[in-house]
All heavy atoms as TSV, in Angstrom:
chain	resi	resn	atom	element	x	y	z
A	1	MET	N	N	81.497	95.473	112.350
A	1	MET	CA	C	82.736	95.606	113.074
A	1	MET	C	C	82.481	95.670	114.518
A	1	MET	O	O	81.300	96.025	114.934
A	1	MET	CB	C	83.397	96.898	112.676
A	1	MET	CG	C	83.976	97.089	111.375
A	1	MET	SD	S	84.788	98.598	111.308
A	1	MET	CE	C	86.404	98.149	110.598
A	2	GLU	N	N	83.432	95.101	115.213
A	2	GLU	CA	C	83.203	94.974	116.723
A	2	GLU	C	C	84.190	95.909	117.321
A	2	GLU	O	O	85.222	96.195	116.682
A	2	GLU	CB	C	83.337	93.663	117.265
A	2	GLU	CG	C	84.643	92.929	117.024
A	2	GLU	CD	C	84.912	91.619	117.439
A	2	GLU	OE1	O	84.105	90.753	116.882
A	2	GLU	OE2	O	85.715	91.275	118.254
A	3	ASN	N	N	83.940	96.441	118.575
A	3	ASN	CA	C	84.907	97.316	119.358
A	3	ASN	C	C	85.951	96.400	119.889
A	3	ASN	O	O	85.638	95.297	120.410
A	3	ASN	CB	C	84.135	98.029	120.335
A	3	ASN	CG	C	83.333	99.111	119.764
A	3	ASN	OD1	O	83.589	99.630	118.573
A	3	ASN	ND2	N	82.385	99.678	120.562
A	4	GLN	N	N	87.230	96.872	119.860
A	4	GLN	CA	C	88.229	96.273	120.568
A	4	GLN	C	C	89.057	97.279	121.351
A	4	GLN	O	O	89.124	98.445	120.841
A	4	GLN	CB	C	89.214	95.524	119.538
A	4	GLN	CG	C	90.244	94.812	120.179
A	4	GLN	CD	C	90.993	93.938	119.172
A	4	GLN	OE1	O	90.540	93.617	118.038
A	4	GLN	NE2	N	92.169	93.513	119.414
A	5	THR	N	N	89.598	97.002	122.486
A	5	THR	CA	C	90.349	97.890	123.336
A	5	THR	C	C	91.820	97.763	122.941
A	5	THR	O	O	92.301	96.721	122.813
A	5	THR	CB	C	90.139	97.572	124.787
A	5	THR	OG1	O	88.804	97.696	125.067
A	5	THR	CG2	C	90.828	98.545	125.706
A	6	PHE	N	N	92.448	98.964	122.742
A	6	PHE	CA	C	93.873	99.111	122.472
A	6	PHE	C	C	94.543	99.978	123.578
A	6	PHE	O	O	93.782	100.754	124.252
A	6	PHE	CB	C	94.134	99.730	121.014
A	6	PHE	CG	C	93.622	98.783	119.945
A	6	PHE	CD1	C	92.283	99.037	119.426
A	6	PHE	CD2	C	94.401	97.825	119.404
A	6	PHE	CE1	C	91.826	98.170	118.337
A	6	PHE	CE2	C	93.897	96.977	118.330
A	6	PHE	CZ	C	92.690	97.163	117.880
A	7	THR	N	N	95.847	99.983	123.558
A	7	THR	CA	C	96.598	100.750	124.485
A	7	THR	C	C	97.501	101.750	123.683
A	7	THR	O	O	98.095	101.378	122.664
A	7	THR	CB	C	97.602	99.886	125.289
A	7	THR	OG1	O	96.838	98.771	125.925
A	7	THR	CG2	C	98.242	100.716	126.441
A	8	ALA	N	N	97.497	103.090	124.055
A	8	ALA	CA	C	98.203	104.101	123.347
A	8	ALA	C	C	99.290	104.683	124.378
A	8	ALA	O	O	99.042	104.946	125.458
A	8	ALA	CB	C	97.325	105.171	122.841
A	9	SER	N	N	100.412	104.911	123.688
A	9	SER	CA	C	101.531	105.736	124.380
A	9	SER	C	C	101.382	107.119	123.895
A	9	SER	O	O	101.327	107.325	122.701
A	9	SER	CB	C	102.807	105.115	124.130
A	9	SER	OG	O	103.808	105.881	124.596
A	10	ILE	N	N	101.293	108.142	124.678
A	10	ILE	CA	C	101.181	109.410	124.132
A	10	ILE	C	C	102.226	110.435	124.819
A	10	ILE	O	O	102.552	110.242	126.041
A	10	ILE	CB	C	99.825	109.949	124.759
A	10	ILE	CG1	C	98.630	109.053	124.156
A	10	ILE	CG2	C	99.610	111.463	124.148
A	10	ILE	CD1	C	97.283	109.529	124.779
A	11	TRP	N	N	102.869	111.124	123.942
A	11	TRP	CA	C	103.828	111.998	124.303
A	11	TRP	C	C	103.843	113.421	123.538
A	11	TRP	O	O	103.002	113.491	122.556
A	11	TRP	CB	C	105.354	111.435	124.270
A	11	TRP	CG	C	105.802	111.152	122.893
A	11	TRP	CD1	C	106.425	111.955	122.010
A	11	TRP	CD2	C	105.378	109.935	122.040
A	11	TRP	NE1	N	106.729	111.300	120.962
A	11	TRP	CE2	C	106.070	110.189	120.904
A	11	TRP	CE3	C	104.735	108.798	122.380
A	11	TRP	CZ2	C	106.137	109.142	119.831
A	11	TRP	CZ3	C	104.777	107.819	121.407
A	11	TRP	CH2	C	105.484	107.885	120.122
A	12	ARG	N	N	104.481	114.351	124.020
A	12	ARG	CA	C	104.403	115.600	123.346
A	12	ARG	C	C	105.734	116.003	122.707
A	12	ARG	O	O	106.844	115.773	123.207
A	12	ARG	CB	C	104.081	116.724	124.318
A	12	ARG	CG	C	103.857	118.074	123.782
A	12	ARG	CD	C	103.488	119.118	124.797
A	12	ARG	NE	N	103.122	120.414	124.047
A	12	ARG	CZ	C	102.196	121.085	124.391
A	12	ARG	NH1	N	101.385	120.873	125.397
A	12	ARG	NH2	N	101.926	122.170	123.645
A	13	GLU	N	N	105.580	116.358	121.440
A	13	GLU	CA	C	106.783	116.869	120.576
A	13	GLU	C	C	106.463	118.312	120.167
A	13	GLU	O	O	105.538	118.426	119.378
A	13	GLU	CB	C	106.970	115.899	119.381
A	13	GLU	CG	C	107.661	114.553	119.839
A	13	GLU	CD	C	108.069	113.802	118.648
A	13	GLU	OE1	O	108.078	114.265	117.568
A	13	GLU	OE2	O	108.313	112.695	118.821
A	14	ASP	N	N	107.108	119.249	120.638
A	14	ASP	CA	C	106.787	120.569	120.336
A	14	ASP	C	C	105.259	120.950	120.586
A	14	ASP	O	O	104.859	120.764	121.632
A	14	ASP	CB	C	107.289	121.069	118.808
A	14	ASP	CG	C	108.804	120.799	118.732
A	14	ASP	OD1	O	109.448	121.151	119.620
A	14	ASP	OD2	O	109.198	120.312	117.648
A	15	ASN	N	N	104.603	121.336	119.453
A	15	ASN	CA	C	103.106	121.754	119.757
A	15	ASN	C	C	102.176	120.648	119.414
A	15	ASN	O	O	101.028	120.775	119.408
A	15	ASN	CB	C	102.877	122.903	118.842
A	15	ASN	CG	C	103.500	124.097	119.150
A	15	ASN	OD1	O	104.008	124.382	120.379
A	15	ASN	ND2	N	103.851	124.981	118.198
A	16	TRP	N	N	102.769	119.394	119.285
A	16	TRP	CA	C	101.992	118.225	118.849
A	16	TRP	C	C	102.049	117.085	119.918
A	16	TRP	O	O	103.059	116.908	120.543
A	16	TRP	CB	C	102.363	117.568	117.526
A	16	TRP	CG	C	102.274	118.492	116.407
A	16	TRP	CD1	C	103.201	119.413	115.858
A	16	TRP	CD2	C	101.101	118.764	115.610
A	16	TRP	NE1	N	102.617	120.054	114.844
A	16	TRP	CE2	C	101.372	119.710	114.554
A	16	TRP	CE3	C	99.733	118.112	115.543
A	16	TRP	CZ2	C	100.358	120.077	113.696
A	16	TRP	CZ3	C	98.881	118.625	114.699
A	16	TRP	CH2	C	99.127	119.611	113.871
A	17	PHE	N	N	100.841	116.401	120.083
A	17	PHE	CA	C	100.844	115.211	120.930
A	17	PHE	C	C	100.773	114.053	119.898
A	17	PHE	O	O	100.103	114.051	118.953
A	17	PHE	CB	C	99.521	115.169	121.660
A	17	PHE	CG	C	99.490	116.111	122.792
A	17	PHE	CD1	C	99.040	117.427	122.711
A	17	PHE	CD2	C	99.913	115.738	123.977
A	17	PHE	CE1	C	99.039	118.315	123.708
A	17	PHE	CE2	C	99.939	116.614	125.179
A	17	PHE	CZ	C	99.509	117.967	124.980
A	18	ILE	N	N	101.613	113.035	120.196
A	18	ILE	CA	C	101.731	111.860	119.383
A	18	ILE	C	C	101.157	110.746	120.194
A	18	ILE	O	O	101.406	110.603	121.300
A	18	ILE	CB	C	103.235	111.595	119.058
A	18	ILE	CG1	C	103.992	112.754	118.513
A	18	ILE	CG2	C	103.405	110.311	118.143
A	18	ILE	CD1	C	103.545	113.351	117.404
A	19	ALA	N	N	100.252	109.942	119.505
A	19	ALA	CA	C	99.646	108.818	120.127
A	19	ALA	C	C	100.033	107.598	119.254
A	19	ALA	O	O	99.872	107.525	118.095
A	19	ALA	CB	C	98.152	108.884	120.125
A	20	GLN	N	N	100.742	106.541	119.848
A	20	GLN	CA	C	101.080	105.393	119.297
A	20	GLN	C	C	100.391	104.247	119.852
A	20	GLN	O	O	100.506	104.041	121.099
A	20	GLN	CB	C	102.605	105.206	119.352
A	20	GLN	CG	C	103.141	104.067	118.622
A	20	GLN	CD	C	104.764	103.910	118.674
A	20	GLN	OE1	O	105.321	104.600	119.508
A	20	GLN	NE2	N	105.260	103.054	117.815
A	21	CYS	N	N	99.846	103.265	119.058
A	21	CYS	CA	C	99.109	102.220	119.540
A	21	CYS	C	C	100.289	101.055	119.844
A	21	CYS	O	O	101.176	100.956	119.101
A	21	CYS	CB	C	98.281	101.699	118.459
A	21	CYS	SG	S	97.393	100.076	118.963
A	22	LEU	N	N	100.131	100.457	120.910
A	22	LEU	CA	C	101.259	99.567	121.406
A	22	LEU	C	C	100.900	98.154	120.923
A	22	LEU	O	O	101.836	97.435	120.832
A	22	LEU	CB	C	101.290	99.545	122.970
A	22	LEU	CG	C	101.578	100.768	123.603
A	22	LEU	CD1	C	101.616	100.728	125.203
A	22	LEU	CD2	C	102.918	101.343	123.174
A	23	GLU	N	N	99.664	97.752	120.412
A	23	GLU	CA	C	99.397	96.522	119.934
A	23	GLU	C	C	99.619	96.467	118.475
A	23	GLU	O	O	99.947	95.354	117.903
A	23	GLU	CB	C	97.922	96.099	120.264
A	23	GLU	CG	C	97.670	95.893	121.708
A	23	GLU	CD	C	97.405	97.066	122.593
A	23	GLU	OE1	O	97.322	98.237	121.917
A	23	GLU	OE2	O	97.241	97.009	123.669
A	24	VAL	N	N	99.502	97.482	117.806
A	24	VAL	CA	C	99.620	97.619	116.313
A	24	VAL	C	C	100.596	98.861	115.990
A	24	VAL	O	O	100.466	99.797	116.570
A	24	VAL	CB	C	98.276	97.846	115.556
A	24	VAL	CG1	C	98.427	97.744	114.164
A	24	VAL	CG2	C	97.247	96.722	116.025
A	25	ASP	N	N	101.484	98.611	115.099
A	25	ASP	CA	C	102.465	99.692	114.795
A	25	ASP	C	C	101.731	100.764	113.949
A	25	ASP	O	O	102.030	100.899	112.822
A	25	ASP	CB	C	103.645	99.063	114.061
A	25	ASP	CG	C	104.719	100.015	113.987
A	25	ASP	OD1	O	104.797	100.972	114.753
A	25	ASP	OD2	O	105.570	99.895	113.190
A	26	ILE	N	N	100.920	101.546	114.625
A	26	ILE	CA	C	100.211	102.786	114.025
A	26	ILE	C	C	100.308	103.954	114.916
A	26	ILE	O	O	100.122	103.712	116.075
A	26	ILE	CB	C	98.781	102.415	113.669
A	26	ILE	CG1	C	98.779	101.343	112.682
A	26	ILE	CG2	C	98.099	103.593	113.226
A	26	ILE	CD1	C	97.447	100.898	112.201
A	27	ALA	N	N	100.556	105.052	114.452
A	27	ALA	CA	C	100.644	106.217	115.139
A	27	ALA	C	C	99.897	107.372	114.535
A	27	ALA	O	O	99.717	107.331	113.366
A	27	ALA	CB	C	102.194	106.639	115.588
A	28	SER	N	N	99.474	108.410	115.387
A	28	SER	CA	C	98.827	109.604	114.787
A	28	SER	C	C	99.320	110.804	115.810
A	28	SER	O	O	99.961	110.566	116.738
A	28	SER	CB	C	97.401	109.266	114.696
A	28	SER	OG	O	96.868	110.395	113.881
A	29	GLN	N	N	98.822	111.955	115.287
A	29	GLN	CA	C	99.204	113.219	116.062
A	29	GLN	C	C	97.992	114.011	116.140
A	29	GLN	O	O	96.974	113.788	115.407
A	29	GLN	CB	C	100.369	113.936	115.411
A	29	GLN	CG	C	100.029	114.403	114.046
A	29	GLN	CD	C	101.376	115.033	113.517
A	29	GLN	OE1	O	102.439	114.774	113.883
A	29	GLN	NE2	N	101.182	115.929	112.533
A	30	GLY	N	N	98.047	115.149	117.051
A	30	GLY	CA	C	96.987	115.959	117.160
A	30	GLY	C	C	97.391	117.206	117.984
A	30	GLY	O	O	98.494	116.988	118.656
A	31	GLU	N	N	96.616	118.216	118.004
A	31	GLU	CA	C	97.063	119.465	118.849
A	31	GLU	C	C	96.751	119.240	120.355
A	31	GLU	O	O	97.122	120.081	121.149
A	31	GLU	CB	C	96.418	120.581	118.247
A	31	GLU	CG	C	97.051	121.026	116.828
A	31	GLU	CD	C	96.246	122.321	116.297
A	31	GLU	OE1	O	95.241	122.719	116.812
A	31	GLU	OE2	O	96.904	122.792	115.313
A	32	SER	N	N	96.012	118.173	120.688
A	32	SER	CA	C	95.673	117.856	122.143
A	32	SER	C	C	95.821	116.355	122.248
A	32	SER	O	O	95.841	115.535	121.173
A	32	SER	CB	C	94.267	118.387	122.506
A	32	SER	OG	O	93.406	117.644	121.869
A	33	GLU	N	N	95.814	115.794	123.378
A	33	GLU	CA	C	95.821	114.376	123.639
A	33	GLU	C	C	94.495	113.919	123.159
A	33	GLU	O	O	94.573	112.683	122.402
A	33	GLU	CB	C	95.929	113.968	125.208
A	33	GLU	CG	C	97.171	114.209	125.816
A	33	GLU	CD	C	97.415	113.788	127.119
A	33	GLU	OE1	O	96.697	112.749	127.469
A	33	GLU	OE2	O	98.133	114.377	127.934
A	34	GLU	N	N	93.404	114.596	123.196
A	34	GLU	CA	C	92.031	113.899	122.810
A	34	GLU	C	C	92.095	113.903	121.291
A	34	GLU	O	O	91.719	112.901	120.626
A	34	GLU	CB	C	90.895	114.852	123.263
A	34	GLU	CG	C	90.711	114.715	124.804
A	34	GLU	CD	C	91.799	115.595	125.610
A	34	GLU	OE1	O	92.430	116.499	125.015
A	34	GLU	OE2	O	91.936	115.255	126.960
A	35	ALA	N	N	92.709	114.953	120.554
A	35	ALA	CA	C	92.771	114.959	119.122
A	35	ALA	C	C	93.738	113.760	118.610
A	35	ALA	O	O	93.442	113.080	117.595
A	35	ALA	CB	C	93.101	116.378	118.622
A	36	ALA	N	N	94.859	113.590	119.153
A	36	ALA	CA	C	95.791	112.622	118.909
A	36	ALA	C	C	95.165	111.074	118.930
A	36	ALA	O	O	95.233	110.357	118.261
A	36	ALA	CB	C	96.965	112.634	119.708
A	37	LEU	N	N	94.373	110.957	120.115
A	37	LEU	CA	C	93.633	109.686	120.414
A	37	LEU	C	C	92.557	109.497	119.358
A	37	LEU	O	O	92.295	108.381	118.737
A	37	LEU	CB	C	93.057	109.625	121.597
A	37	LEU	CG	C	94.090	109.120	122.728
A	37	LEU	CD1	C	93.442	109.287	124.126
A	37	LEU	CD2	C	94.537	107.806	122.552
A	38	ALA	N	N	91.857	110.626	118.942
A	38	ALA	CA	C	90.790	110.501	118.048
A	38	ALA	C	C	91.266	110.112	116.576
A	38	ALA	O	O	90.740	109.306	115.887
A	38	ALA	CB	C	89.944	111.784	117.904
A	39	ASN	N	N	92.435	110.747	116.242
A	39	ASN	CA	C	93.110	110.530	115.027
A	39	ASN	C	C	93.649	109.126	114.896
A	39	ASN	O	O	93.650	108.459	114.032
A	39	ASN	CB	C	94.151	111.579	114.698
A	39	ASN	CG	C	93.657	112.898	114.427
A	39	ASN	OD1	O	92.545	113.112	114.038
A	39	ASN	ND2	N	94.506	114.031	114.730
A	40	LEU	N	N	94.222	108.602	116.100
A	40	LEU	CA	C	94.747	107.169	116.225
A	40	LEU	C	C	93.577	106.197	116.045
A	40	LEU	O	O	93.670	105.241	115.398
A	40	LEU	CB	C	95.448	107.042	117.434
A	40	LEU	CG	C	96.036	105.673	117.702
A	40	LEU	CD1	C	97.001	105.312	116.605
A	40	LEU	CD2	C	96.562	105.526	119.173
A	41	THR	N	N	92.446	106.438	116.613
A	41	THR	CA	C	91.205	105.635	116.402
A	41	THR	C	C	90.863	105.635	114.964
A	41	THR	O	O	90.543	104.471	114.408
A	41	THR	CB	C	90.060	106.207	117.322
A	41	THR	OG1	O	90.417	106.310	118.697
A	41	THR	CG2	C	88.752	105.391	117.168
A	42	GLU	N	N	90.788	106.780	114.227
A	42	GLU	CA	C	90.432	106.744	112.943
A	42	GLU	C	C	91.443	105.926	112.081
A	42	GLU	O	O	91.006	105.116	111.130
A	42	GLU	CB	C	90.282	108.075	112.410
A	42	GLU	CG	C	89.942	108.165	110.932
A	42	GLU	CD	C	89.902	109.657	110.346
A	42	GLU	OE1	O	90.201	110.595	111.073
A	42	GLU	OE2	O	89.420	109.833	109.268
A	43	ALA	N	N	92.742	106.085	112.394
A	43	ALA	CA	C	93.834	105.370	111.633
A	43	ALA	C	C	93.662	103.929	111.800
A	43	ALA	O	O	93.729	103.067	110.906
A	43	ALA	CB	C	95.129	105.829	112.063
A	44	LEU	N	N	93.330	103.490	113.101
A	44	LEU	CA	C	93.138	102.004	113.335
A	44	LEU	C	C	91.945	101.410	112.571
A	44	LEU	O	O	91.963	100.356	112.016
A	44	LEU	CB	C	93.172	101.829	114.806
A	44	LEU	CG	C	94.344	101.723	115.611
A	44	LEU	CD1	C	94.072	101.910	117.151
A	44	LEU	CD2	C	95.124	100.496	115.282
A	45	GLU	N	N	90.785	102.172	112.589
A	45	GLU	CA	C	89.556	101.809	111.963
A	45	GLU	C	C	89.828	101.723	110.456
A	45	GLU	O	O	89.363	100.696	109.811
A	45	GLU	CB	C	88.488	102.745	112.271
A	45	GLU	CG	C	88.050	102.553	113.647
A	45	GLU	CD	C	87.040	103.574	114.054
A	45	GLU	OE1	O	86.709	104.668	113.207
A	45	GLU	OE2	O	86.406	103.570	115.112
A	46	LEU	N	N	90.622	102.574	109.819
A	46	LEU	CA	C	90.974	102.454	108.470
A	46	LEU	C	C	91.890	101.313	108.190
A	46	LEU	O	O	91.720	100.528	107.128
A	46	LEU	CB	C	91.527	103.770	108.017
A	46	LEU	CG	C	90.590	104.855	107.850
A	46	LEU	CD1	C	91.475	106.271	107.605
A	46	LEU	CD2	C	89.587	104.658	106.870
A	47	TYR	N	N	92.817	101.090	109.023
A	47	TYR	CA	C	93.748	100.009	108.984
A	47	TYR	C	C	92.995	98.730	109.001
A	47	TYR	O	O	93.404	97.664	108.117
A	47	TYR	CB	C	94.691	100.005	110.031
A	47	TYR	CG	C	95.825	98.818	110.109
A	47	TYR	CD1	C	97.002	98.863	109.258
A	47	TYR	CD2	C	95.547	97.670	110.954
A	47	TYR	CE1	C	97.784	97.739	109.150
A	47	TYR	CE2	C	96.491	96.705	111.054
A	47	TYR	CZ	C	97.570	96.714	110.022
A	47	TYR	OH	O	98.621	95.749	110.059
A	48	PHE	N	N	92.043	98.418	109.813
A	48	PHE	CA	C	91.289	97.082	109.846
A	48	PHE	C	C	90.106	97.060	108.938
A	48	PHE	O	O	89.513	96.020	108.939
A	48	PHE	CB	C	90.971	96.900	111.376
A	48	PHE	CG	C	92.017	96.564	112.256
A	48	PHE	CD1	C	92.530	97.437	113.253
A	48	PHE	CD2	C	92.607	95.352	112.108
A	48	PHE	CE1	C	93.479	97.041	114.237
A	48	PHE	CE2	C	93.776	94.980	112.947
A	48	PHE	CZ	C	94.069	95.800	113.910
A	49	GLU	N	N	89.833	98.147	108.191
A	49	GLU	CA	C	88.777	98.037	107.215
A	49	GLU	C	C	89.080	97.090	106.198
A	49	GLU	O	O	90.168	96.976	105.680
A	49	GLU	CB	C	88.581	99.381	106.626
A	49	GLU	CG	C	87.307	99.550	105.723
A	49	GLU	CD	C	87.151	101.003	105.407
A	49	GLU	OE1	O	87.633	101.467	104.405
A	49	GLU	OE2	O	86.379	101.769	106.082
A	50	ARG	N	N	88.048	96.270	105.777
A	50	ARG	CA	C	88.226	95.261	104.617
A	50	ARG	C	C	88.443	95.970	103.361
A	50	ARG	O	O	87.771	96.987	103.006
A	50	ARG	CB	C	87.038	94.387	104.618
A	50	ARG	CG	C	86.854	93.538	105.679
A	50	ARG	CD	C	85.691	92.520	105.413
A	50	ARG	NE	N	85.607	91.664	106.574
A	50	ARG	CZ	C	85.320	90.352	106.451
A	50	ARG	NH1	N	84.871	89.941	105.377
A	50	ARG	NH2	N	85.307	89.622	107.507
A	51	PRO	N	N	89.545	95.621	102.584
A	51	PRO	CA	C	89.688	96.181	101.243
A	51	PRO	C	C	88.562	95.817	100.263
A	51	PRO	O	O	87.998	94.745	100.254
A	51	PRO	CB	C	91.003	95.596	100.931
A	51	PRO	CG	C	91.133	94.313	101.593
A	51	PRO	CD	C	90.399	94.515	102.843
A	52	LEU	N	N	88.141	96.770	99.499
A	52	LEU	CA	C	87.071	96.544	98.578
A	52	LEU	C	C	87.899	96.915	97.189
A	52	LEU	O	O	87.981	98.036	96.756
A	52	LEU	CB	C	85.962	97.453	98.657
A	52	LEU	CG	C	85.198	97.234	100.140
A	52	LEU	CD1	C	84.109	98.296	100.242
A	52	LEU	CD2	C	84.568	95.918	100.135
A	53	PRO	N	N	88.097	95.762	96.532
A	53	PRO	CA	C	88.887	96.120	95.175
A	53	PRO	C	C	87.897	96.820	94.202
A	53	PRO	O	O	86.705	96.487	94.131
A	53	PRO	CB	C	89.157	94.687	94.675
A	53	PRO	CG	C	88.226	93.741	95.377
A	53	PRO	CD	C	87.897	94.448	96.668
A	54	SER	N	N	88.372	97.697	93.467
A	54	SER	CA	C	87.626	98.470	92.439
A	54	SER	C	C	87.444	97.631	91.156
A	54	SER	O	O	86.427	97.852	90.431
A	54	SER	CB	C	88.144	99.817	92.234
A	54	SER	OG	O	89.534	99.762	91.775
A	55	LEU	N	N	88.442	96.953	90.916
A	55	LEU	CA	C	88.389	96.036	89.648
A	55	LEU	C	C	88.489	94.573	90.124
A	55	LEU	O	O	89.269	94.164	90.915
A	55	LEU	CB	C	89.473	96.346	88.681
A	55	LEU	CG	C	89.373	97.897	88.176
A	55	LEU	CD1	C	90.582	98.221	87.308
A	55	LEU	CD2	C	88.062	98.041	87.426
A	56	LYS	N	N	87.934	93.713	89.240
A	56	LYS	CA	C	88.096	92.302	89.668
A	56	LYS	C	C	89.544	91.898	89.028
A	56	LYS	O	O	89.829	92.126	87.944
A	56	LYS	CB	C	87.055	91.432	89.027
A	56	LYS	CG	C	87.022	90.030	89.237
A	56	LYS	CD	C	85.953	89.192	88.550
A	56	LYS	CE	C	86.077	87.750	88.868
A	56	LYS	NZ	N	85.003	86.975	88.350
A	57	PRO	N	N	90.319	91.272	89.775
A	57	PRO	CA	C	91.691	90.838	89.328
A	57	PRO	C	C	91.614	89.794	88.247
A	57	PRO	O	O	90.702	88.894	88.276
A	57	PRO	CB	C	92.437	90.334	90.683
A	57	PRO	CG	C	91.275	90.023	91.520
A	57	PRO	CD	C	90.084	90.871	91.246
A	58	VAL	N	N	92.599	89.690	87.464
A	58	VAL	CA	C	92.641	88.667	86.429
A	58	VAL	C	C	93.825	87.676	86.995
A	58	VAL	O	O	94.949	88.194	87.256
A	58	VAL	CB	C	92.930	89.327	85.071
A	58	VAL	CG1	C	93.251	88.113	84.087
A	58	VAL	CG2	C	91.918	90.163	84.634
A	59	ILE	N	N	93.512	86.426	87.066
A	59	ILE	CA	C	94.417	85.484	87.426
A	59	ILE	C	C	94.818	84.534	86.336
A	59	ILE	O	O	93.813	83.887	85.718
A	59	ILE	CB	C	93.990	84.738	88.669
A	59	ILE	CG1	C	93.770	85.738	89.814
A	59	ILE	CG2	C	94.950	83.511	89.100
A	59	ILE	CD1	C	93.079	85.075	91.030
A	60	ARG	N	N	95.973	84.467	85.932
A	60	ARG	CA	C	96.440	83.638	84.812
A	60	ARG	C	C	97.639	82.754	85.152
A	60	ARG	O	O	98.482	83.211	85.957
A	60	ARG	CB	C	96.803	84.649	83.522
A	60	ARG	CG	C	95.492	85.312	83.079
A	60	ARG	CD	C	95.779	86.195	81.964
A	60	ARG	NE	N	96.297	85.318	80.876
A	60	ARG	CZ	C	96.722	85.733	79.746
A	60	ARG	NH1	N	96.729	86.998	79.443
A	60	ARG	NH2	N	97.059	84.926	78.807
A	61	LYS	N	N	97.799	81.662	84.598
A	61	LYS	CA	C	98.973	80.773	84.645
A	61	LYS	C	C	99.883	81.198	83.441
A	61	LYS	O	O	99.414	81.505	82.404
A	61	LYS	CB	C	98.586	79.287	84.668
A	61	LYS	CG	C	97.820	78.860	85.881
A	61	LYS	CD	C	97.750	77.396	85.881
A	61	LYS	CE	C	96.844	76.904	87.170
A	61	LYS	NZ	N	97.660	76.558	88.265
A	62	PHE	N	N	101.251	80.961	83.793
A	62	PHE	CA	C	102.099	81.330	82.700
A	62	PHE	C	C	103.403	80.482	82.877
A	62	PHE	O	O	103.533	79.791	83.981
A	62	PHE	CB	C	102.561	82.746	82.704
A	62	PHE	CG	C	103.259	83.312	83.870
A	62	PHE	CD1	C	104.703	83.408	83.798
A	62	PHE	CD2	C	102.557	83.747	85.029
A	62	PHE	CE1	C	105.285	83.754	85.016
A	62	PHE	CE2	C	103.321	84.058	86.093
A	62	PHE	CZ	C	104.591	84.081	86.170
A	63	GLU	N	N	104.193	80.344	81.963
A	63	GLU	CA	C	105.417	79.462	81.973
A	63	GLU	C	C	106.632	80.418	81.753
A	63	GLU	O	O	106.565	81.467	80.988
A	63	GLU	CB	C	105.332	78.429	80.880
A	63	GLU	CG	C	104.333	77.330	81.045
A	63	GLU	CD	C	104.422	76.145	80.098
A	63	GLU	OE1	O	105.280	76.260	79.192
A	63	GLU	OE2	O	103.541	75.383	80.024
A	64	ALA	N	N	107.739	80.032	82.313
A	64	ALA	CA	C	109.100	80.633	82.203
A	64	ALA	C	C	110.047	79.591	82.148
A	64	ALA	O	O	110.043	78.677	82.937
A	64	ALA	CB	C	109.236	81.693	83.316
A	65	LYS	N	N	111.199	79.861	81.417
A	65	LYS	CA	C	112.312	79.002	81.449
A	65	LYS	C	C	113.240	79.291	82.470
A	65	LYS	O	O	113.551	80.431	82.753
A	65	LYS	CB	C	113.068	79.049	80.048
A	65	LYS	CG	C	112.318	78.562	78.864
A	65	LYS	CD	C	113.023	78.530	77.613
A	65	LYS	CE	C	112.196	78.089	76.491
A	65	LYS	NZ	N	113.094	77.956	75.142
A	66	VAL	N	N	113.505	78.340	83.292
A	66	VAL	CA	C	114.461	78.448	84.411
A	66	VAL	C	C	115.539	77.407	84.369
A	66	VAL	O	O	115.285	76.381	83.939
A	66	VAL	CB	C	113.780	78.332	85.799
A	66	VAL	CG1	C	112.742	79.533	85.962
A	66	VAL	CG2	C	113.015	77.050	86.019
A	67	SER	N	N	116.738	77.709	84.733
A	67	SER	CA	C	117.722	76.744	84.653
A	67	SER	C	C	117.974	76.142	86.074
A	67	SER	O	O	117.876	76.882	87.139
A	67	SER	CB	C	119.099	77.404	84.207
A	67	SER	OG	O	119.399	78.430	85.007
A	68	ALA	N	N	118.086	74.810	86.048
A	68	ALA	CA	C	118.161	74.173	87.368
A	68	ALA	C	C	119.638	74.185	87.783
A	68	ALA	O	O	120.650	74.093	86.996
A	68	ALA	CB	C	117.684	72.751	87.353
A	69	ALA	N	N	119.953	74.574	89.012
A	69	ALA	CA	C	121.294	74.856	89.584
A	69	ALA	C	C	121.844	73.417	89.987
A	69	ALA	O	O	121.286	72.454	90.361
A	69	ALA	CB	C	121.323	75.611	90.741
């Protein structure tokens, strides 16, 4: 993985700080600005993580009757 720079909009709602990434529609929260940014960083890293399937998918062809309009 490589590092990439993102921009966050941060605001306060009651006792929480909300951090929203402006490049990717992902947001997170924390009890401080630093915690909200750390949680947003973790959320982005998980979002961009390559999926690892637990089972190999089965791909099959099949036929179905369809009426032409």
